Residue, then its C-alpha position, 0 to 999 in steps of 0.5 A: m604154609p604156617r610160619v612160626q617164629e619161636d626160638s626152638p627147633l620146632g618154632g615154639l611148637t611142642p613135640a606133641a603139637f608138631l606131631r599132631k598137626h604136621w607129622q606126615k600131614s602137612r609141611l611146615l616152614i620154621r624161620q630161625a628154627m635154630p638161631g645161631f646154628s653153629l654146625t658149619l662144614s666147609l667144602r673141604e670137610v665135606s669133600a674129605l668125607a666124600l673121598r672115604d670108602d665108608v661114606e655114601s656120597r654123590l656128586v650131581i652136575r647139571e651142564r647145558g640141561r644135562w644131568s650127570l651123577t657120580h657115586g662115591p667114594l669119589r676121587r680127587a679128580d672128580l672134585r677138581g675143576l668143578p664148574a662155578r655153578n650148577w653142581t651139588l655134593l651130597v654126603q650121607g651119615v655125617n652124624l657117624h663121622v662128625p660129633a657135632g652132626d650126631a649132636l644135631l641129629r639127637r636134637f630130633a629125639f622127640i621122634p623115636y630112634a626106631r624112625l630116626d635115620d641119619l644126617m645128610v649134608s648137601y653142599a651146592a654151588p650157585g644154581g646147584g640142586v638135584g632137580p624136582h623130586f619127592d621122598s618116600y619119608d619125612v625130612f627136616l631141611l635145615q639151612g646152614q650157610g648161604q641161601r637155598r630156594w625151595r619150591i614145593g607142591r603137593q601133586r598127584d602126578l609123580t611120573l619121572k622123566p625117563g632116561l635120567p640118572l636121577k629121579i626127576l619129576a616130569r611135570f613139577e607143579p609147585d604151589e609155593s616158594h621160599v628162600l631159606r637162610a641160615g637157621d631156617m628149617l623146612y619140614l616135609p611129609p612123604n611124597i611132597a614134591h620139592e626142588g631146592t636150588a642154591v641161590d649162592a654157595c650154600i649148605t643144607y642139613s637133611i634129617g631123614f627117617h627110616a620108612p621101609s616099604a612093605q616089600e622091603l620089610a617082607t623081604a628082610f623078614l623072610d631072610w631073617l626067618r630063613d636064618t632063625i627057623a629049624v624045620d624038622g623032617r625030610y620028604a619021603d614017599p615009601d608008597l611011590s607007584p610006577t608012573t607012565e608020565p615021569a615028567r609030571i609032578a604028582r598031586l601027592m608030592q605037592s600035598r606032602a610038600t605043603r604039609l612039610l612047609r606048614d611048619v614054617r610059622w610065625d607069631r607076633q613074638t617072632v615079628v617083634r624080635f625080627l623088627g628089633c633086629f631089623l631096625t638096629e642092623p648096621k648099614p653096609t657102610e658102617f663098621f665098628s673099630v675095636p679098641v687098639r689097646r683094650l683095657v682089661q675088665h677091671a680097668f674098664a670098670g674103674a674108668a667107666r665108674r669115674r667117667g661114664v660111657r657113651l655109645d658109638a655114633a653108629t651103634r643102634l640100641l633099642y628095646d621093648e618089653c622082652n629084649l634089648y636090640i643092639n646092632g642087629v642082635a637081640m638079647a633078653w633083659p638081664d635080671y639086673g640093671v634094667p633102668a641103667l640100660k634103658r638110660l643108656a639106650n635113651a640118652r646114648g650115654l651113661r653115668l654110673v651113679h647108682s650102686e645097682d648100675t655097676a651090675i651091668l659092667p660085664i655087659l658094657y665091657q663086652w660092648y666096649a670090646n666090640g667097639f659098640l661103646h666107648i669110655e667118655 
C-alpha cells in the first residue's frame, strides 16, 4: 500500500490525483493525514449522543466468542457495567450534532455533496471491534485518540457467518496490517474486507458516502413517480360480452390495461428531478427546529445583511442546471440571485456582500422559518 507523509488530509496528493489514482480503485494509508487533529470526543459525549432518540447508534459486545448487538436509542442501563474489553459504541450522523464534526466532514468537500453522507464515531474499549466485514461504499477512517489495528484484504469470498447479529465474514483473509495512531487515516474503496481492533481505548471517525444500490434507487424512483404522476382515464368495456368462464381474465381486458399504463412514462428530465429530491431527502432521524422566537421578515433581512446566514447541519442543498433541491423539494431557479444561491449551496454559508444578493432574502427567510438555515 502506498504511504505518503505530507501535511494535508490527502497526504500531499491533490484531490485530482487522489481521485484518479485511488478513488474506488485502491486503498491508501496516510500517516499523519491531519497532524494536531483536535476533534476528541469523550466516552461521556459519545454515550450522551447514543441515548438520544434522534441519533442512530449501536452497541456491539463480544464475550466468550459470542457477539451481541443493541440498537439505539440506548438506555443508561445498557452503558452501565460494560466489561473492561471487547466492546464498541458506534454513533452515526455526529456531524448533525457536533459543530466540529460537521467542520471535519466538510474538509472532504472535494467529493460532491451528492456523494458525501455523514460522520460516524466509533468508541472502542481495548479489543473492541465489529469483526471482519466489508462496506458497499467508500470510507475514510481517521484515527482520533488511542490506537487501532486494521487488517485489510481484497478477497472474492464475501460469504457471511450465519446466525450472527452482525455481518461478519466467514473466511477473512487479510493481506496487510497497520496500526493507526492519532491523525493517521485509511481510505478504503467499496468491498475491501477489513477488521479494526482497538489496541487500547480509542476513537475512530468514519467519513462515509452515499452509494445507493440499483434496487434502492429504482424503488425510491417508483415511489416518487407514484406521488408525482397523474394518469387520466378509467378502465371501461362497453362492448363486454357474456362469458361461460367468469374466473378467466380476458385477453381484451389485459390489452386495455396495458394501453392505460402506457401513459406512465418518464424521460431524462423526470429522472433528473427525482435524483435531486432523492439525494436531498432528510433521513428519518433528521428533524428541523423552527425558530422559537422567529424574527419578522424585515428584522431577519437586517440581521442577515449584518451577520450572514448558514445552512442547518442537516440541510441538504444541491442544484443542477434547472433546479435547486433542498431537503427533498425541488424549486426552479429564480430570475435573480443565482450566484448567491450557488455560493450558499457550495460554502453552506453566505455573506450578503453584493447588492444583488439581497434579492434572495425572501427565499432565505422562508428557509429560516422552516429551520433550514440560521443567522450566523
